[in-house]
N, C-alpha and C positions, 0 to 999 in steps of 0.2 A: 723737309717741309718747305713749301713754296713761300715766297715773300707775301703773296696775297693771303695765304692761309694764316701765316703768323700775324699779319696785320689785322685780320678778322678776329683772331683770338684776343689780341691786345685791345681792340675796340670793345669786344664783348666784356672783357674784364673791367675795362674802364667804366662801362655803362653800369655794370653790376655794383661797382663801388661808388657810383655817383660822381665820377670824375668827368669834368667837362671835355667835350670832343669838338674839334673843328671839322665840320663836315667835309670840306673839300681837301683838307691837308692831312688828316690823320689825327692821332691822339695828341692832345695838348699837354705833354709831360712837362712838369715844372722844371725838370733838370735839363731840358734841351738847351744847347748853347744858343746865344743870340747870333752867332756867326760861325761859319765853317771856313777854315783856311785851307786852301788846296793849291798845289803847285801846277805850273805848266812848264813845259820844256820842249825845245826844238827836237830833242831825241825821242819825244813822245808825241807823234803826230795827232793821236786821238785827243790829247789834252787840248790842242789848239781848236779842234772842232767843238769840244765841250765849252771852252771859254768863249769862243766867237759867237756861238749860237745861244748862249745864255740858258742852256738846257737845265743845269742844276739850279740856277736862280729861279727858273719857272717852277721847278719841282718843289722848292722849299718856300716859295713866296707866301703861300697861305698860312704857313707856320710862323711867319715873321722871322725866319732865319736868313741872314744875309750871307753872301759868299765873297771872300776876299782871295784874290789870286796873287801868288808869289812865284817868281820865276826861279827855277833851279838850273844852275849852270852845269851840273853834273850830279851823278849819284851821291858823291861825297857831300855836296851841299844839301841835297834833299834829306839825307840821313842826319846831318847836323841840325837842320831845321826841325825835323821830327824829334830828335833827342832833346832839343831845347824847349820844345813846345810851341815853336813859332808857327808851325803848320800842323794840320790834322791828317792830311793825306799827301803823300809824296811819291814821285816817280823815280824808280831806280832800276838798275840791273839786278837780277835775282842773286847773283853771286856777291855783289856788293852789299845787298841787304843781309846776306849771311855773315859776311865779315863784320858788319855793323852789330849784328846780334852776338857774335862771338866776343866782340869788344865791349859788350854790356849795354848796347842800345836796345831797349825792349820793343823792337819793331815787329810788326806782323805783316806778312805779305798776303794780300786778300784777292788779287785780281791780276789778270794778264792783259796788258794793252798791246803787246807786239811780240813777235818772234823775229828779231832782227839779226842781220849780220852788220853790226854797226861799228865793229872795231877790227883793225888789222894793224900790222907793223908797217910803217911808212918811212920812206926816205926821199931825198931830193931826186929830181930827174937825171942829174949827172953823177949821182953817187955810185961808187963801185960796190956798195953793199947789196948783196943778192940773196943772202940767207941769214938765218938767225945766228949761225956760227960766226958770221962776219961781225957781229955786234961786240965781240970780246974786246975790251979796252975802249969802247966807244961811248959817247954820251947820248942819252935817250930822254926826251921830254915825256913826262907822264903825269897824270893826275892820280895821286895815291887814293886808294879806297874805291876805285871805279872799275867797271868791266875792262877797260883798256889796260889798266894796271894789272889786274888778275890775269888777263890774256897774255901780257908780256911775261909775267913770272912763270906761267905755265910753258910758254914757248921756250924760254931760256932753260928751264929744267929739262925739257924733252931733248935739248941739245947738249945737256951736261954742263950748263952754265948756271949761274945764280946772279942775284943782284950785286954780289960782291965783285963780279967779273966785269961789270959795266958801271958807268956813272949815271945815276938817275938825276935828272933835273926836274924838280917838282914844280909844275905849273898847272894852272887851270887849262882846260882843253883849248880854248881859243888862243891863249898865250903859247901853248905848246906848238900849235900850228905855225904861228908867226916865228917862233924860234927856229923851227925847221926851215922855213922858207928864207929866213935871213942867213942861214948857215951857222947859227949859234949852237946847234946840236946836230949830231949825225943821223938821228932817227927820232921817230915820234910814235908813241902808241896812240893811234888816232881814234876819233869818234865822229860819226856822221851827225849832222851834215857838213861839219868842218872838214872831215876827211874827204868827202866827195868834192868839196870845193878845191882842196889842194890837188886832188887827182885830175879834175876836169879843167880847172883854170890855170894851174901852175905846173902841170905835168908830173906831179909827185907820183912815186911808184909804191904800190901796195905789194911789198916784196914777200910778205908772209901772211897768208890768209888761212883760216880754219873755221868755217861757219859754225860747226858743232861746238866749238869752244866759246862761242858767244852765248852768254846766258840770257834768259828771257827778260823782256821788259815787264816789270811788275809794279803794281800800285800797292803802296804800304800805308798803314796807319799805326798809331801807337797801341801797345797792349792795353793801356788804360782806356783809350777812346773806344776800342773794339768792345771792351767789357761794359763800359758805361752806356754806349749808344749803338747797340747792334742794329737798331731800326734805321739809324741814319747811315751806317755803313752800307746797308742794303740799298738805300735810296741813292747813295753816291754811285754804287755799282750799276744800278738801273740807269742812271743818267749816262754813265760811261758806255753802257751797252747801246743806248740810243745814238751816242756820238760815233761809236765804232761802226754801227750799221750804216750810218750816213757816210762815213769815210770810205767804206767798201763800195757803196753804191755810187759814190761821186768822186772818182779818182782825180778828175781835173780840178774839182773844187778843193779837194784836200791839197793838191799840189799848189794851188794858188794861196791857200792859207799859209803854207810853209814858206812860200816865196815872200809873202808880206811880212811874216814874223822874222825871217832870217836875213832879208834883203839880199838873197842870193838868186842867181839866174835860174830860169826854168830847167835848164839842162843839168844843173847841179842837183836840184831837188829831185828830178827824175832819177838820177843815179842813187840818191838816198832811198827813194821809194822802191826802186828795183830790189833793194836789199832788205825791205821791211815787209814782213808778212803780218796781216791783221786778222787772220781767221781763227785765232784762239782767244779765249776769255776766262773761262773757269780755271782756277788754279788747282793743281792736283799732282798726279803721279809723274807726268812727263816733266814738270818743273822740278819736282823733288829729285828726279834722277839726274838732271843736268846740274842743278845747284849742288847736290851731293858730290858729283864727280869733280866739280871745281874746288870744293872745299877739301876733299881728300888730296887732290893734286897740290894744293897750297900747303897742306900739312906735310906731304912728302917733300916739298921744296923748302920746308923749314919756316915758312911764313906764319903758319898756324901752329901753335904749341902742341906737342905730342899728347899732352894730357887732355886736350879738348875732345869731347865726344861729338864729332862732327855730325853724325847721323841724328843724334838726339837734338842737336841745335837746329838742324834743318826741319825736324818735326815740330819744334817749338816755333820756328819762323813761319811756316806755311799754315795758314788758317783756312780750312776748307768749309767753314760754316756758311759761307756766303756765295753759293753758286750763281753764276751769271744766268739769268732767266732764259736768254735767247739761244744759249748753246745747247 
């Protein structure tokens, strides 16, 4: 059922019950929050458009709902914020959201904001490391619970290695990049746009790439919020769709927003956007397939316990009730 049809039915029901209605903004439900808290992240370009243009603020203004923006430095932080109730909507990689769900975070993935190749394994320009096998006995900077971490674990497993064969240095993405460039670690599980910066500005080498092992960029909410406020979930997705359409139609404007947010040069952001596809939005079968493959690979690698039903957890994670209207 379309958002417009659902909204019409809610309005009709509210009228029949004598409930007040705000003509311009939709039903005046008493349980609507006074504020929606939503993240923005440099790995989620569409979020920058949404924030800069005030699209969500305009959509919710008539209902008296404010918008508070919180920066996520990585999927792990977005998931922490969601789990603690600090935000209502957070940007993550699909596989990272799955791990969060497996670990007891009642997160729901509701929308696709990108299909990126945002992670690879990176080493310094003068490093002799040329393959995953060369990582045995080496130190690797990584942010646990993110797509780069999951990417690293899968890459090691495919080469017959595990986390026990390397030394993981747990750092947030920006600190991981700095550690690599300073020579404090031998390699880094990178994330754009920081990875693009290391590549373009510092000559770092992306020595292992596998685009299909990068999981989708997904927008998440909490299970409780999705159940309590499905109408607001739909309105957030509608606002995201407006921002995504603008981003596709205005690549130069999108690049400028990223330049301003990251303080990185145009050439770095161009590299990030070359690896970022924005033509998907509705979450469904394609995302399930990729996220399930990541979960099963992590289970084979011993990261996910054997008793976990990965397929059932993926089904519980992905919520297809909110199709993006423009796709």
